[in-house]
LODREN-637411 format. One line per field, with one value per residue: residue number from 1; residue in three letters; y, x, z of N, C-alpha, C in turn. Coordinates in Angstrom, 2 decimals. Each point is the difference from the previous one (the first is absolute). Example, Ala and Ser with C-alpha at 12.3 -4.5 7.8 and 13.67 -1.06 7.14 Angstrom:
% residues 2
seq = c(1; 2)
type = c(ALA; SER)
nY = c(-5.69; 1.05)
nX = c(13.19; -0.35)
nZ = c(7.80; -0.72)
caY = c(1.19; 1.19)
caX = c(-0.89; 0.82)
caZ = c(0.00; 0.06)
cY = c(1.20; 1.09)
cX = c(0.90; -0.77)
cZ = c(0.00; 0.73)
This chain:
% residues 81
seq = c(1; 2; 3; 4; 5; 6; 7; 8; 9; 10; 11; 12; 13; 14; 15; 16; 17; 18; 19; 20; 21; 22; 23; 24; 25; 26; 27; 28; 29; 30; 31; 32; 33; 34; 35; 36; 37; 38; 39; 40; 41; 42; 43; 44; 45; 46; 47; 48; 49; 50; 51; 52; 53; 54; 55; 56; 57; 58; 59; 60; 61; 62; 63; 64; 65; 66; 67; 68; 69; 70; 71; 72; 73; 74; 75; 76; 77; 78; 79; 80; 81)
type = c(UNK; UNK; UNK; UNK; UNK; UNK; UNK; UNK; UNK; UNK; UNK; UNK; UNK; UNK; UNK; UNK; UNK; UNK; UNK; UNK; UNK; UNK; UNK; UNK; UNK; UNK; UNK; UNK; UNK; UNK; UNK; UNK; UNK; UNK; UNK; UNK; UNK; UNK; UNK; UNK; UNK; UNK; UNK; UNK; UNK; UNK; UNK; UNK; UNK; UNK; UNK; UNK; UNK; UNK; UNK; UNK; UNK; UNK; UNK; UNK; UNK; UNK; UNK; UNK; UNK; UNK; UNK; UNK; UNK; UNK; UNK; UNK; UNK; UNK; UNK; UNK; UNK; UNK; UNK; UNK; UNK)
nY = c(-1.19; -0.07; -1.04; -0.45; 0.28; -0.52; -1.01; -0.07; 0.06; -0.70; 0.60; 1.12; -0.42; -0.40; 1.13; 0.61; -0.75; 0.21; 1.26; -0.02; -0.68; 0.84; 0.98; -0.56; -0.22; 1.25; 0.38; -0.94; 0.86; -0.54; -0.95; 0.88; 0.83; -1.04; -0.34; 1.28; 0.15; -1.18; 0.39; 1.18; -0.56; -0.73; 0.81; 0.95; -0.80; -0.68; 1.14; 0.38; -1.22; 0.08; 1.23; -0.39; -1.06; 0.81; 0.79; -1.14; -0.41; 1.16; 0.45; -1.17; 0.17; 1.28; -0.52; 0.49; -0.38; 1.23; -0.73; 0.69; -1.08; -0.50; 1.03; -0.26; -1.29; 0.34; 0.89; -0.89; -0.88; 0.94; 0.28; -1.30; -0.04)
nX = c(0.83; 1.10; 0.38; -1.24; 0.02; 1.21; -0.44; -1.12; 0.57; 1.07; 1.07; -0.71; -0.58; 1.17; 0.49; -1.07; 0.10; 1.32; -0.29; -0.97; 0.79; 0.98; -0.88; -0.49; 1.23; 0.36; -1.19; 0.45; -0.21; 1.20; -0.27; -0.60; 1.00; 0.81; -0.71; -0.07; 1.28; 0.19; -0.84; 0.57; 1.22; -0.71; -0.58; 0.87; 0.99; -0.28; -0.12; 1.12; 0.43; -0.54; 0.47; 1.14; -0.10; -0.36; 0.97; 0.66; -0.51; -0.05; 0.67; 0.60; 0.12; 0.23; 0.58; -1.09; -0.48; 0.39; 0.70; -0.54; 0.40; -0.39; -0.85; -0.14; -0.12; -0.75; -0.62; -0.01; -0.39; -0.80; -0.31; -0.05; -0.61)
nZ = c(0.00; 0.72; -0.74; 0.12; 1.29; 0.00; -0.74; 0.72; 1.22; -0.26; 0.46; -0.03; -1.10; -0.47; 0.48; -0.50; -1.08; 0.00; 0.29; -0.89; -0.83; 0.30; -0.04; -1.09; -0.39; 0.27; -0.39; -0.81; -0.97; -0.13; 0.89; 0.80; -0.26; 0.16; 1.07; 0.35; -0.27; 0.59; 0.96; -0.03; -0.04; 0.86; 0.89; -0.27; -0.42; 1.12; 0.66; -0.60; 0.28; 1.21; 0.10; -0.52; 0.80; 0.97; -0.41; -0.05; 1.16; 0.64; -1.05; 0.15; 1.32; -0.22; -1.05; -0.55; 1.19; 0.16; 0.84; 0.98; 0.62; -1.18; 0.08; 1.31; -0.30; -1.03; 0.78; 0.98; -0.91; -0.46; 1.25; 0.33; -1.16)
caY = c(1.19; 1.16; 0.22; 0.57; 1.39; 0.74; 0.16; 0.88; 1.26; 0.52; -0.38; 0.34; -1.01; -1.25; 0.15; -0.04; -1.39; -0.76; 0.38; -0.64; -1.43; -0.15; 0.23; -1.16; -1.09; 0.38; -0.05; -1.34; -0.12; -0.52; -1.18; 0.45; 0.75; -0.94; -0.71; 0.90; 0.12; -1.23; -0.05; 0.96; -0.48; -1.12; 0.30; 1.00; -0.65; -0.89; 0.83; 0.48; -1.13; -0.18; 1.11; -0.23; -1.11; 0.52; 0.84; -0.85; -0.90; 0.71; 0.29; -1.22; -0.48; 0.97; 0.11; 1.34; 0.99; 0.31; 0.26; 1.32; -0.07; -0.13; 1.33; 0.39; -0.82; 0.46; 1.29; -0.27; -0.62; 1.04; 0.87; -0.73; -0.46)
caX = c(-0.83; 0.88; 0.56; -1.07; -0.14; 1.14; -0.18; -1.14; -0.04; 1.30; 0.63; -0.87; -1.06; 0.61; 0.28; -1.29; -0.46; 0.88; -0.33; -1.27; 0.23; 0.75; -0.90; -0.89; 0.79; 0.39; -1.16; -0.57; -1.16; 0.45; -0.79; -1.36; -0.03; 0.21; -1.28; -0.90; 0.47; -0.30; -1.44; -0.34; 0.54; -0.81; -1.42; -0.30; -0.17; -1.16; -1.20; -0.03; -0.42; -1.44; -0.70; 0.12; -0.88; -1.37; -0.19; -0.09; -1.14; -1.27; -0.77; -0.60; -1.07; -1.08; -0.63; 0.02; -0.08; 1.30; -0.13; 0.52; 1.37; 0.97; 0.43; 1.03; 1.18; 0.60; 0.63; 1.22; 0.97; 0.54; 0.88; 1.22; 0.73)
caZ = c(0.00; 0.06; -1.33; -0.82; 0.45; -0.49; -1.44; -0.30; 0.71; 0.37; 1.26; 1.15; 0.06; 0.46; 1.44; 0.69; -0.02; 0.88; 1.37; 0.33; 0.19; 1.24; 1.15; 0.13; 0.59; 1.36; 0.90; 0.02; -0.89; -1.29; -0.38; -0.30; -1.26; -1.10; -0.17; -0.70; -1.37; -0.74; -0.22; -1.06; -1.28; -0.47; -0.11; -1.04; -1.32; 0.03; -0.15; -1.37; -0.83; 0.18; -0.64; -1.45; -0.35; 0.06; -1.19; -1.18; 0.07; 0.16; -1.22; -0.54; 0.87; 0.06; -1.32; -0.58; 1.08; 0.56; 1.43; 0.35; 0.50; -1.08; -0.38; 0.95; -0.24; -1.25; 0.27; 0.77; -0.90; -0.88; 0.80; 0.36; -1.20)
cY = c(1.25; 0.30; 0.61; 1.47; 0.87; 0.28; 1.03; 1.38; 0.56; -0.44; 0.29; -1.02; -1.32; 0.06; -0.08; -1.43; -0.85; 0.32; -0.65; -1.49; -0.25; 0.21; -1.14; -1.17; 0.31; -0.13; -1.34; -0.20; -0.62; -1.16; 0.41; 0.76; -0.91; -0.86; 0.87; 0.14; -1.24; -0.14; 0.94; -0.50; -1.19; 0.43; 1.00; -0.64; -0.95; 0.79; 0.54; -1.10; -0.22; 1.11; -0.16; -1.12; 0.46; 0.88; -0.84; -0.81; 0.75; 0.31; -1.24; -0.48; 0.96; 0.15; 1.40; 1.10; 0.23; 0.31; 1.35; -0.04; -0.07; 1.37; 0.49; -0.79; 0.42; 1.35; -0.19; -0.61; 1.04; 0.93; -0.68; -0.40; 1.06)
cX = c(0.87; 0.59; -1.05; -0.23; 1.13; -0.16; -1.08; 0.11; 1.34; 0.44; -0.89; -1.13; 0.54; 0.29; -1.29; -0.53; 0.84; -0.29; -1.32; 0.14; 0.76; -0.85; -0.98; 0.73; 0.34; -1.15; -0.71; -1.22; 0.35; -0.88; -1.42; -0.06; 0.24; -1.25; -1.00; 0.39; -0.33; -1.49; -0.42; 0.47; -0.77; -1.44; -0.33; -0.07; -1.20; -1.29; -0.10; -0.43; -1.50; -0.80; 0.06; -0.89; -1.45; -0.29; -0.18; -1.28; -1.33; -0.73; -0.68; -1.17; -1.17; -0.70; 0.11; -0.10; 1.39; -0.17; 0.63; 1.46; 1.02; 0.46; 1.11; 1.28; 0.70; 0.69; 1.30; 1.08; 0.61; 0.95; 1.33; 0.83; 0.90)
cZ = c(0.00; -1.37; -0.93; 0.38; -0.49; -1.50; -0.31; 0.64; 0.43; 1.38; 1.21; 0.16; 0.51; 1.49; 0.81; 0.09; 0.94; 1.47; 0.44; 0.25; 1.28; 1.23; 0.20; 0.65; 1.46; 0.98; -0.01; -0.86; -1.34; -0.47; -0.38; -1.33; -1.21; -0.23; -0.76; -1.46; -0.81; -0.27; -1.12; -1.36; -0.55; -0.29; -1.11; -1.39; -0.04; -0.18; -1.42; -0.97; 0.11; -0.67; -1.52; -0.47; 0.02; -1.21; -1.26; -0.02; 0.03; -1.30; -0.59; 0.86; 0.06; -1.34; -0.54; 1.06; 0.58; 1.49; 0.35; 0.44; -1.13; -0.48; 0.92; -0.23; -1.28; 0.19; 0.77; -0.89; -0.93; 0.74; 0.26; -1.21; -0.57)
């Protein structure tokens, strides 16, 4: 993470990231923060997969009627793309 911070934000960003990681380790929150990071890294792609699957299946199951939620999903997809 520090190398990525250095690449994207320079030396000050890398120092800030290193300080944050050091404080987490010093205060004993390292394990809890790594558990949180692993949960986020697994759950976010899984949720995106489910939303994408819903976007692909809903038009076929609803027929010619367009569900109201598909407009919101399409708008979100256009913003993120």
